[in-house]
DSSP file (Angstrom, degrees, kcal/mol; ACC not computed):
  #  RESIDUE AA STRUCTURE BP1 BP2  ACC     N-H-->O    O-->H-N    N-H-->O    O-->H-N    TCO  KAPPA ALPHA  PHI   PSI    X-CA   Y-CA   Z-CA
    1    1 A M              0   0    0      0, 0.0     2,-0.0     0, 0.0     0, 0.0   0.000 360.0 360.0 360.0 131.3    0.0    0.0    0.0
    2    2 A P        -     0   0    0      0, 0.0     2,-0.2     0, 0.0     3,-0.1  -0.312 360.0-107.5 -67.1 149.7    1.5    3.4   -1.0
    3    3 A E        -     0   0    0      1,-0.1     2,-0.1     2,-0.0     0, 0.0  -0.510  43.0 -98.4 -72.7 143.1    2.4    5.9    1.8
    4    4 A S        -     0   0    0     -2,-0.2    -1,-0.1     1,-0.1    79,-0.1  -0.367  31.0-171.4 -64.8 137.9    0.0    8.8    2.1
    5    5 A S        +     0   0    0     -2,-0.1   138,-0.3    -3,-0.1    -1,-0.1  -0.055  30.1 150.2-118.3  31.5    1.2   12.0    0.4
    6    6 A A        +     0   0    0    136,-0.1     2,-0.3   134,-0.1   136,-0.2  -0.407  20.2 179.2 -65.9 138.2   -1.5   14.2    1.8
    7    7 A V  E     -A  141   0A   0    134,-3.0   134,-2.8    -2,-0.1     2,-0.1  -0.919  33.2 -89.5-136.5 160.8   -0.4   17.9    2.3
    8    8 A S  E     -A  140   0A   0     -2,-0.3   132,-0.3   132,-0.2     2,-0.3  -0.399  42.7-122.5 -67.4 148.0   -2.0   21.1    3.5
    9    9 A M        -     0   0    0    130,-2.4   130,-0.3    78,-0.2     2,-0.1  -0.669  21.3-120.6 -90.4 148.2   -3.7   23.3    0.9
   10   10 A T     >  -     0   0    0     -2,-0.3     4,-2.3     1,-0.1     5,-0.2  -0.383  30.0-105.6 -76.6 164.7   -2.7   26.9    0.3
   11   11 A D  H  > S+     0   0    0      1,-0.2     4,-2.7     2,-0.2     5,-0.2   0.898 123.4  53.9 -57.1 -40.6   -5.2   29.7    0.8
   12   12 A G  H  > S+     0   0    0      1,-0.2     4,-2.0     2,-0.2    -1,-0.2   0.888 108.3  48.0 -62.6 -40.1   -5.4   30.0   -3.0
   13   13 A E  H  > S+     0   0    0      2,-0.2     4,-2.1     1,-0.2    -1,-0.2   0.878 111.8  50.6 -68.4 -37.8   -6.2   26.3   -3.4
   14   14 A I  H  X S+     0   0    0     -4,-2.3     4,-2.5     2,-0.2    -2,-0.2   0.941 110.7  48.4 -63.3 -47.6   -8.9   26.5   -0.6
   15   15 A E  H  X S+     0   0    0     -4,-2.7     4,-2.1     1,-0.2    -2,-0.2   0.884 109.8  53.2 -60.6 -39.1  -10.5   29.5   -2.3
   16   16 A E  H  X S+     0   0    0     -4,-2.0     4,-2.1     2,-0.2    -1,-0.2   0.923 110.3  46.4 -62.8 -45.0  -10.5   27.7   -5.7
   17   17 A L  H  X S+     0   0    0     -4,-2.1     4,-2.4     1,-0.2     5,-0.2   0.918 112.6  50.1 -64.5 -43.1  -12.3   24.7   -4.2
   18   18 A L  H  X S+     0   0    0     -4,-2.5     4,-0.6     1,-0.2    -1,-0.2   0.858 113.3  47.0 -63.1 -35.1  -14.8   26.9   -2.4
   19   19 A T  H  < S+     0   0    0     -4,-2.1    -1,-0.2    -5,-0.2    -2,-0.2   0.866 118.6  39.5 -73.4 -37.1  -15.5   28.8   -5.7
   20   20 A E  H  < S+     0   0    0     -4,-2.1    -2,-0.2    -5,-0.2    -3,-0.2   0.806 106.9  58.4 -86.5 -31.4  -15.8   25.7   -7.8
   21   21 A R  H  <  -     0   0    0     -4,-2.4    -3,-0.1    -5,-0.2    -2,-0.1   0.977  60.0-174.0 -74.9 -59.0  -17.8   23.2   -5.8
   22   22 A G     <  +     0   0    0     -4,-0.6    91,-2.2    -5,-0.2    19,-1.6   0.449  61.9  69.4  79.3  -1.4  -21.1   24.7   -4.8
   23   23 A V  E     +B   40   0A   0     17,-0.3    54,-0.4    89,-0.2     2,-0.2  -0.992  52.7 129.6-149.0 143.8  -22.2   21.9   -2.5
   24   24 A G  E     -B   39   0A   0     15,-2.5    15,-2.9    -2,-0.3     2,-0.5  -0.824  51.8 -73.3-164.4-158.3  -21.0   20.6    0.8
   25   25 A T  E     -BC  38  75A   0     50,-2.5    50,-2.6    13,-0.3     2,-0.4  -0.979  30.1-152.3-127.8 124.0  -22.1   19.6    4.3
   26   26 A L  E     -BC  37  74A   0     11,-3.0    11,-2.4    -2,-0.5     2,-0.5  -0.803  10.5-163.9 -94.4 131.1  -23.2   22.0    7.1
   27   27 A A  E     +BC  36  73A   0     46,-3.2    46,-2.1    -2,-0.4     9,-0.2  -0.973   9.3 179.4-118.9 127.6  -22.7   20.9   10.7
   28   28 A L  E     -B   35   0A   0      7,-2.6     7,-3.2    -2,-0.5    44,-0.1  -0.937  35.4 -99.7-125.3 147.3  -24.5   22.6   13.6
   29   29 A P        +     0   0    0      0, 0.0     2,-0.2     0, 0.0    39,-0.1  -0.426  42.1 171.1 -67.7 139.4  -24.4   21.9   17.3
   30   30 A D    >   -     0   0    0     -2,-0.1     3,-1.8     3,-0.1    -2,-0.0  -0.645  65.8 -49.1-153.6  88.5  -27.3   19.9   18.6
   31   31 A E  T 3  S-     0   0    0      1,-0.3     0, 0.0    -2,-0.2     0, 0.0   0.880 115.2 -43.8  51.0  49.4  -27.2   18.6   22.2
   32   32 A G  T 3  S+     0   0    0      1,-0.1    -1,-0.3     0, 0.0     0, 0.0   0.217 129.1  81.1  87.8 -15.2  -23.7   17.1   22.0
   33   33 A V  S <  S-     0   0    0     -3,-1.8    -3,-0.1    -5,-0.0    -1,-0.1  -0.989  83.7-117.8-124.6 123.8  -24.1   15.5   18.6
   34   34 A P        -     0   0    0      0, 0.0     2,-0.6     0, 0.0    -7,-0.0  -0.285  16.0-135.2 -62.7 141.7  -23.6   17.6   15.5
   35   35 A Y  E     -B   28   0A   0     -7,-3.2    -7,-2.6    26,-0.1     2,-0.4  -0.885  28.4-166.3 -92.0 122.5  -26.6   17.9   13.1
   36   36 A I  E     +B   27   0A   0     -2,-0.6    -9,-0.2    -9,-0.2    26,-0.0  -0.944  13.4 168.7-121.6 131.1  -25.2   17.4    9.6
   37   37 A V  E     -B   26   0A   0    -11,-2.4   -11,-3.0    -2,-0.4     2,-0.2  -0.999  35.5-116.0-143.8 135.9  -27.0   18.3    6.4
   38   38 A P  E     -B   25   0A   0      0, 0.0     2,-0.3     0, 0.0   -13,-0.3  -0.485  42.6-177.8 -69.2 141.5  -25.9   18.5    2.7
   39   39 A M  E     -B   24   0A   0    -15,-2.9   -15,-2.5    -2,-0.2     2,-0.3  -0.998  31.8-128.2-143.8 142.1  -26.2   22.1    1.4
   40   40 A S  E     +B   23   0A   0     -2,-0.3    12,-0.3   -17,-0.2     2,-0.3  -0.640  42.9 177.7 -75.0 148.2  -25.8   24.1   -1.7
   41   41 A F        -     0   0    0    -19,-1.6     2,-0.3    -2,-0.3    10,-0.2  -0.980  26.5-143.2-151.0 162.6  -23.6   27.1   -1.0
   42   42 A G  E     -D   50   0A   0      8,-2.1     8,-3.0    -2,-0.3     2,-0.4  -0.953  13.3-144.8-125.1 149.9  -22.0   30.2   -2.5
   43   43 A Y  E     -D   49   0A   0     65,-0.8     6,-0.2    -2,-0.3    68,-0.1  -0.954   6.4-148.9-116.1 132.6  -18.6   31.7   -1.6
   44   44 A D        -     0   0    0      4,-2.3     5,-0.1    -2,-0.4    -1,-0.1   0.463  42.7-113.4 -81.1   0.3  -18.2   35.4   -1.8
   45   45 A G  S    S+     0   0    0      3,-0.3    -1,-0.1     1,-0.1     4,-0.1   0.508  99.8  45.6  83.9   3.7  -14.5   35.2   -2.7
   46   46 A A  S    S-     0   0    0      2,-0.3    -1,-0.1   -31,-0.0   -31,-0.0   0.495 122.6 -24.0-138.6 -69.9  -13.3   36.7    0.5
   47   47 A S  S    S+     0   0    0      1,-0.1    87,-2.1    88,-0.0     2,-0.3   0.286 101.7  66.1-147.4  13.8  -14.7   35.7    3.9
   48   48 A A  E     - E   0 133A   0     85,-0.2    -4,-2.3    87,-0.0     2,-0.4  -0.998  49.7-150.4-148.1 146.9  -18.2   34.2    3.8
   49   49 A L  E     -DE  43 132A   0     83,-2.1    83,-2.7    -2,-0.3     2,-0.4  -0.901  23.5-151.9-106.7 144.0  -20.2   31.2    2.6
   50   50 A Y  E     -DE  42 131A   0     -8,-3.0    -8,-2.1    -2,-0.4     2,-0.3  -0.916  12.1-175.2-120.8 145.7  -23.9   31.8    1.8
   51   51 A F  E     - E   0 130A   0     79,-2.6    79,-2.6    -2,-0.4     2,-0.5  -0.969  16.2-148.5-135.0 148.8  -26.9   29.4    1.9
   52   52 A V  E     - E   0 129A   0    -12,-0.3     2,-0.6    -2,-0.3    77,-0.2  -0.981  15.1-155.7-118.0 119.1  -30.5   29.7    0.9
   53   53 A F  E     - E   0 128A   0     75,-3.2    75,-1.9    -2,-0.5     2,-0.6  -0.829   7.9-144.9 -93.8 124.9  -32.9   27.6    3.0
   54   54 A L  E     - E   0 127A   0     -2,-0.6     2,-0.6    73,-0.2    73,-0.2  -0.808  21.2-142.0 -85.6 125.8  -36.2   26.7    1.4
   55   55 A L  E     + E   0 126A   0     71,-3.0    70,-3.4    -2,-0.6    71,-1.0  -0.815  24.5 175.2-102.8 118.5  -38.7   26.8    4.1
   56   56 A F  E     - E   0 124A   0     -2,-0.6    68,-0.2    68,-0.3    66,-0.0  -0.935  51.8 -30.5-120.1 141.6  -41.5   24.1    4.1
   57   57 A G  S    S-     0   0    0     66,-0.8     3,-0.1    -2,-0.4    68,-0.1  -0.142 113.5  -4.5  57.4-143.7  -44.2   23.5    6.7
   58   58 A T  S    S-     0   0    0      1,-0.2    -2,-0.2    -3,-0.0    67,-0.1  -0.190 107.0 -56.1 -75.0 175.2  -43.3   24.4   10.3
   59   59 A K        -     0   0    0      1,-0.1    -1,-0.2    -4,-0.1     2,-0.1  -0.290  63.7-130.5 -57.4 128.2  -39.9   25.6   11.3
   60   60 A S     >  -     0   0    0     -3,-0.1     4,-2.7     1,-0.1     5,-0.2  -0.317  14.1-116.7 -79.7 162.2  -37.3   23.0   10.3
   61   61 A R  H  > S+     0   0    0      2,-0.2     4,-3.0     1,-0.2     5,-0.3   0.910 117.3  52.8 -61.9 -43.3  -34.6   21.6   12.5
   62   62 A K  H  > S+     0   0    0      1,-0.2     4,-2.1     2,-0.2    -1,-0.2   0.914 111.9  45.3 -59.5 -44.3  -31.9   23.1   10.2
   63   63 A E  H  > S+     0   0    0      2,-0.2     4,-2.1     1,-0.2    -2,-0.2   0.926 114.5  47.9 -65.7 -46.2  -33.5   26.5   10.5
   64   64 A T  H  X S+     0   0    0     -4,-2.7     4,-1.7     1,-0.2    -2,-0.2   0.938 114.6  45.1 -61.3 -48.6  -34.0   26.2   14.3
   65   65 A L  H  X S+     0   0    0     -4,-3.0     4,-2.4     1,-0.2    -1,-0.2   0.872 111.5  52.6 -67.0 -36.6  -30.4   25.1   14.9
   66   66 A S  H  < S+     0   0    0     -4,-2.1    -1,-0.2    -5,-0.3    -2,-0.2   0.897 110.6  48.3 -63.7 -39.6  -28.9   27.7   12.6
   67   67 A D  H  < S+     0   0    0     -4,-2.1    -1,-0.2     1,-0.2    -2,-0.2   0.835 117.5  41.8 -69.0 -32.1  -30.9   30.4   14.5
   68   68 A Q  H  < S+     0   0    0     -4,-1.7    -2,-0.2    -5,-0.2    -1,-0.2   0.785  96.8  91.8 -84.6 -29.2  -29.6   29.1   17.9
   69   69 A A     <  -     0   0    0     -4,-2.4    25,-0.2    -5,-0.2     3,-0.1  -0.392  52.2-165.8 -74.4 140.5  -26.0   28.3   17.0
   70   70 A E  S    S+     0   0    0      1,-0.2    24,-0.7    -2,-0.1     2,-0.3   0.762  80.5  19.8 -85.3 -31.2  -23.3   30.9   17.5
   71   71 A R  E     - F   0  93A   0     22,-0.3     2,-0.3    61,-0.0    22,-0.2  -0.955  63.7-177.4-139.4 155.2  -21.0   28.9   15.2
   72   72 A G  E     - F   0  92A   0     20,-2.7    20,-2.0    -2,-0.3     2,-0.4  -0.894  17.4-134.1-141.5 172.8  -21.1   26.3   12.6
   73   73 A R  E     -CF  27  91A   0    -46,-2.1   -46,-3.2    -2,-0.3     2,-0.4  -0.984  12.6-161.9-131.9 143.6  -18.7   24.2   10.4
   74   74 A F  E     -CF  26  90A   0     16,-2.8    16,-2.8    -2,-0.4     2,-0.5  -0.994   3.6-159.0-130.4 131.1  -18.9   23.6    6.7
   75   75 A L  E     -CF  25  89A   0    -50,-2.6   -50,-2.5    -2,-0.4     2,-0.4  -0.924   9.5-179.8-112.6 129.7  -17.1   20.8    4.9
   76   76 A V  E     + F   0  88A   0     12,-2.7    12,-3.3    -2,-0.5     2,-0.3  -0.990  12.3 167.2-124.7 135.0  -16.4   20.8    1.1
   77   77 A Y  E     - F   0  87A   0     -2,-0.4     2,-0.4   -54,-0.4    10,-0.2  -0.979  24.1-161.7-146.5 160.7  -14.6   18.0   -0.6
   78   78 A R  E     - F   0  86A   0      8,-2.4     8,-2.7    -2,-0.3     2,-0.5  -0.986   8.8-174.0-139.5 130.7  -13.8   16.6   -4.0
   79   79 A A  E     + F   0  85A   0     -2,-0.4     6,-0.2     6,-0.2     3,-0.1  -0.912  15.9 164.5-131.1 105.5  -12.6   13.0   -4.6
   80   80 A R  E    S-     0   0A   0      4,-2.4     2,-0.3    -2,-0.5     5,-0.2   0.783  76.6 -23.0 -86.7 -30.8  -11.5   12.0   -8.1
   81   81 A S  E >  S- F   0  84A   0      3,-1.5     3,-1.1     0, 0.0    -1,-0.3  -0.940  76.9 -84.4-163.5 177.6   -9.8    8.9   -6.9
   82   82 A V  T 3  S+     0   0    0     -2,-0.3     3,-0.1     1,-0.2    -2,-0.0   0.686 131.3  40.0 -67.8 -15.7   -8.3    7.4   -3.7
   83   83 A Y  T 3  S+     0   0    0      1,-0.2     2,-0.3   -79,-0.1    -1,-0.2   0.295 112.8  57.0-114.0   7.6   -5.0    9.2   -4.6
   84   84 A D  E <  S+F   81   0A   0     -3,-1.1    -4,-2.4    59,-0.2    -3,-1.5  -0.791  73.1 120.7-143.0  94.6   -6.5   12.5   -5.9
   85   85 A W  E     -FG  79 142A   0     57,-2.7    57,-2.5    -2,-0.3     2,-0.3  -0.975  37.2-155.7-152.5 161.1   -8.8   14.4   -3.5
   86   86 A Q  E     -FG  78 141A   0     -8,-2.7    -8,-2.4    -2,-0.3     2,-0.3  -0.988   7.7-172.8-139.8 147.1   -9.2   17.7   -1.6
   87   87 A S  E     -FG  77 140A   0     53,-2.3    53,-2.4    -2,-0.3     2,-0.4  -0.982   1.0-173.8-144.7 129.8  -11.1   18.5    1.6
   88   88 A V  E     -FG  76 139A   0    -12,-3.3   -12,-2.7    -2,-0.3     2,-0.5  -0.988   5.3-164.8-127.1 132.8  -11.7   22.0    3.2
   89   89 A S  E     -FG  75 138A   0     49,-2.6    49,-2.2    -2,-0.4     2,-0.4  -0.975   6.9-169.3-117.1 126.6  -13.3   22.7    6.5
   90   90 A C  E     -FG  74 137A   0    -16,-2.8   -16,-2.8    -2,-0.5     2,-0.4  -0.952   2.1-170.9-116.8 134.9  -14.6   26.2    7.3
   91   91 A T  E     +FG  73 136A   0     45,-2.8    44,-2.6    -2,-0.4    45,-1.6  -0.954  25.9 108.7-124.5 143.0  -15.6   27.4   10.8
   92   92 A G  E     -FG  72 134A   0    -20,-2.0   -20,-2.7    -2,-0.4     2,-0.3  -0.990  63.1 -44.8 174.9-176.3  -17.3   30.6   11.8
   93   93 A Q  E     -FG  71 133A   0     40,-1.0    40,-2.9    -2,-0.3     2,-0.4  -0.541  46.9-150.1 -74.2 133.7  -20.4   32.5   13.0
   94   94 A I  E     + G   0 132A   0    -24,-0.7     2,-0.3    -2,-0.3    38,-0.2  -0.909  27.1 156.9-108.5 136.9  -23.7   31.6   11.3
   95   95 A E  E     - G   0 131A   0     36,-2.3    36,-2.9    -2,-0.4     2,-0.1  -0.980  44.2 -93.7-152.7 158.0  -26.3   34.2   10.9
   96   96 A T  E     - G   0 130A   0     -2,-0.3    34,-0.3    34,-0.2    32,-0.0  -0.459  42.7-117.5 -71.9 152.0  -29.4   35.2    8.9
   97   97 A V        -     0   0    0     32,-2.8    32,-0.4    -2,-0.1    -1,-0.1  -0.827  27.5-131.0 -93.4 118.7  -28.7   37.5    6.0
   98   98 A P    >   -     0   0    0      0, 0.0     3,-2.4     0, 0.0     4,-0.2  -0.305  25.2-107.8 -66.7 155.3  -30.5   40.8    6.4
   99   99 A S  G >  S+     0   0    0      1,-0.3     3,-1.4     2,-0.2     4,-0.2   0.798 117.6  62.2 -55.6 -32.2  -32.5   42.0    3.4
  100  100 A E  G 3  S+     0   0    0      1,-0.2    -1,-0.3     2,-0.1     3,-0.2   0.651 103.7  50.5 -71.1 -12.2  -30.0   44.8    2.6
  101  101 A D  G <> S+     0   0    0     -3,-2.4     4,-1.8     1,-0.1     3,-0.5   0.289  76.4 103.1-104.7   8.9  -27.3   42.1    2.0
  102  102 A W  H <> S+     0   0    0     -3,-1.4     4,-2.8     1,-0.2     5,-0.2   0.788  74.6  61.1 -65.9 -26.6  -29.4   39.9   -0.4
  103  103 A D  H  > S+     0   0    0     -4,-0.2     4,-2.2    -3,-0.2    -1,-0.2   0.914 105.5  48.1 -63.1 -41.0  -27.4   41.2   -3.4
  104  104 A E  H  > S+     0   0    0     -3,-0.5     4,-2.5     2,-0.2    -2,-0.2   0.920 112.5  49.1 -62.3 -44.2  -24.2   39.8   -1.9
  105  105 A L  H  X S+     0   0    0     -4,-1.8     4,-2.1     1,-0.2    -2,-0.2   0.941 111.8  47.8 -60.9 -49.2  -26.0   36.5   -1.3
  106  106 A Q  H  < S+     0   0    0     -4,-2.8    -1,-0.2     1,-0.2    -2,-0.2   0.882 112.5  49.2 -62.4 -38.9  -27.3   36.3   -4.8
  107  107 A S  H >< S+     0   0    0     -4,-2.2     3,-1.2    -5,-0.2    -1,-0.2   0.925 112.7  47.1 -65.6 -44.5  -23.9   37.1   -6.3
  108  108 A A  H >< S+     0   0    0     -4,-2.5     3,-0.9     1,-0.2   -65,-0.8   0.832 104.1  62.7 -66.4 -32.1  -22.2   34.5   -4.1
  109  109 A M  G >< S+     0   0    0     -4,-2.1     3,-1.4   -67,-0.2    -1,-0.2   0.434  72.4  98.3 -77.1   1.9  -24.8   31.8   -5.0
  110  110 A Q  G <  S+     0   0    0     -3,-1.2    -1,-0.2     1,-0.3    -2,-0.1   0.828  88.0  42.7 -58.9 -32.3  -23.9   31.9   -8.7
  111  111 A N  G <  S+     0   0    0     -3,-0.9    -1,-0.3    -4,-0.2    -2,-0.1   0.446  89.5 121.8 -93.2   0.2  -21.7   28.8   -8.3
  112  112 A A    <   -     0   0    0     -3,-1.4     2,-0.4    -4,-0.1   -89,-0.2  -0.291  66.1-120.2 -67.1 146.3  -24.1   26.9   -6.0
  113  113 A W        -     0   0    0    -91,-2.2    -1,-0.1   -72,-0.2    -2,-0.1  -0.735  26.3-159.4 -83.2 131.8  -25.4   23.5   -7.0
  114  114 A H        -     0   0    0     -2,-0.4     2,-0.1   -74,-0.1   -91,-0.0  -0.897   6.5-146.6-120.1 102.4  -29.2   23.6   -7.3
  115  115 A P    >>  -     0   0    0      0, 0.0     3,-0.8     0, 0.0     4,-0.5  -0.439  10.8-139.1 -67.5 138.1  -30.9   20.2   -7.1
  116  116 A S  H >> S+     0   0    0      1,-0.2     4,-0.7     2,-0.2     3,-0.6   0.740  93.7  78.0 -68.9 -22.5  -34.1   19.9   -9.3
  117  117 A L  H >4 S+     0   0    0      1,-0.2     3,-0.7     2,-0.2     4,-0.3   0.885  95.8  45.2 -52.4 -43.0  -35.9   18.0   -6.5
  118  118 A F  H X4 S+     0   0    0     -3,-0.8     3,-0.6     1,-0.2    -1,-0.2   0.700  96.6  72.0 -81.3 -18.7  -36.5   21.2   -4.5
  119  119 A S  H << S+     0   0    0     -3,-0.6    -1,-0.2    -4,-0.5    -2,-0.2   0.767 107.9  35.9 -68.2 -22.6  -37.6   23.4   -7.4
  120  120 A S  T << S+     0   0    0     -4,-0.7    -1,-0.2    -3,-0.7    -2,-0.2   0.402  91.0 115.6-109.5   1.4  -40.9   21.4   -7.6
  121  121 A A    <   -     0   0    0     -3,-0.6     3,-0.2    -4,-0.3    -3,-0.0  -0.399  54.5-127.2 -73.0 147.9  -41.5   20.8   -3.9
  122  122 A S        +     0   0    0      1,-0.2   -66,-0.1    -2,-0.1    -2,-0.0  -0.965  65.0  30.0-156.5 165.7  -44.4   22.4   -2.1
  123  123 A P        -     0   0    0      0, 0.0   -66,-0.8     0, 0.0     2,-0.4   0.519  66.1-178.7 -83.5 137.6  -46.0   23.9   -0.2
  124  124 A M  E     -E   56   0A   0     -3,-0.2   -68,-0.3   -68,-0.2     3,-0.1  -0.824  20.1-163.3-100.8 135.5  -43.1   26.3    0.5
  125  125 A R  E     -     0   0A   0    -70,-3.4     2,-0.3    -2,-0.4   -69,-0.2   0.509  60.9 -71.0 -95.7  -5.2  -43.6   29.1    3.1
  126  126 A G  E     -E   55   0A   0    -71,-1.0   -71,-3.0     2,-0.0     2,-0.3  -0.939  47.7 -83.8 150.6-170.3  -40.6   31.1    2.0
  127  127 A I  E     -E   54   0A   0     -2,-0.3     2,-0.4   -73,-0.2   -73,-0.2  -0.951  26.3-163.7-132.6 154.7  -36.9   31.3    1.8
  128  128 A E  E     -E   53   0A   0    -75,-1.9   -75,-3.2    -2,-0.3     2,-0.4  -0.998  13.5-138.8-139.8 135.0  -34.2   32.5    4.2
  129  129 A G  E     -E   52   0A   0    -32,-0.4   -32,-2.8    -2,-0.4     2,-0.3  -0.758  19.4-172.6 -94.3 140.1  -30.6   33.5    3.6
  130  130 A Y  E     -EG  51  96A   0    -79,-2.6   -79,-2.6    -2,-0.4     2,-0.4  -0.941   6.2-158.6-128.8 153.1  -27.9   32.5    5.9
  131  131 A R  E     -EG  50  95A   0    -36,-2.9   -36,-2.3    -2,-0.3     2,-0.7  -0.994   9.1-154.2-132.8 136.9  -24.2   33.4    6.0
  132  132 A L  E     -EG  49  94A   0    -83,-2.7   -83,-2.1    -2,-0.4     2,-0.9  -0.948  17.3-148.3-108.4 110.4  -21.3   31.6    7.7
  133  133 A R  E     -EG  48  93A   0    -40,-2.9   -40,-1.0    -2,-0.7     2,-0.4  -0.698  20.8-133.7 -80.7 109.0  -18.6   34.3    8.4
  134  134 A I  E     + G   0  92A   0    -87,-2.1   -42,-0.2    -2,-0.9     3,-0.1  -0.466  40.6 159.5 -71.1 120.8  -15.4   32.3    8.0
  135  135 A D  E    S+     0   0A   0    -44,-2.6     2,-0.3     1,-0.4   -43,-0.2   0.488  71.8  22.9-113.4  -9.3  -12.9   32.9   10.8
  136  136 A E  E     + G   0  91A   0    -45,-1.6   -45,-2.8     2,-0.0    -1,-0.4  -0.961  61.9 174.3-154.0 137.2  -10.9   29.7   10.3
  137  137 A W  E     - G   0  90A   0     -2,-0.3     2,-0.3   -47,-0.2   -47,-0.2  -0.997   4.4-175.0-140.5 148.8  -10.3   27.3    7.4
  138  138 A T  E     - G   0  89A   0    -49,-2.2   -49,-2.6    -2,-0.3     2,-0.4  -0.986   4.7-170.9-137.1 148.8   -8.1   24.3    6.8
  139  139 A G  E     - G   0  88A   0     -2,-0.3  -130,-2.4  -130,-0.3     2,-0.3  -0.999   5.1-176.3-142.2 144.2   -7.6   22.3    3.8
  140  140 A I  E     +AG   8  87A   0    -53,-2.4   -53,-2.3    -2,-0.4     2,-0.3  -0.982  11.9 172.5-136.5 148.7   -5.8   19.0    3.0
  141  141 A Q  E     -AG   7  86A   0   -134,-2.8  -134,-3.0    -2,-0.3     2,-0.4  -0.987  25.7-155.2-152.3 159.8   -5.2   17.3   -0.3
  142  142 A Q  E     - G   0  85A   0    -57,-2.5   -57,-2.7    -2,-0.3     2,-0.4  -0.982  21.6-166.6-134.7 127.7   -3.5   14.4   -2.1
  143  143 A R              0   0    0     -2,-0.4   -59,-0.2  -138,-0.3    -2,-0.0  -0.922 360.0 360.0-119.4 141.0   -2.9   14.8   -5.8
  144  144 A E              0   0    0     -2,-0.4   -60,-0.1   -63,-0.0    -1,-0.1   0.484 360.0 360.0 -70.2 360.0   -1.9   12.2   -8.3
């Protein structure tokens, strides 16, 4: 079995992955066990990830935990093979996006992955924007 050649990613490589991927996993604190959910996201190119929550029925667990949490973690990864992969973890404050910042959210969401499943779901009670203000990121990769 070959020895691992995993190395830390540079800031530039982290920014590139965040810009290109558009989908990852959001982790929020929930009574000692993280609540983890796949999410489409946008990166503003500087210091924040943006999410749009589609709101169905009563208040969702994701919405409740995001509103209660002071901090969250977001994982983005790409795996082309067992010897060619990248993984980035971003940690920071999660907050709702005020209406005056929706232009920033919409601009950042241009690279987000949008599953067709949700475009036809109903009944929807609205949408809410959230932002994770990145205060720490780490990245690791192995390239062929």
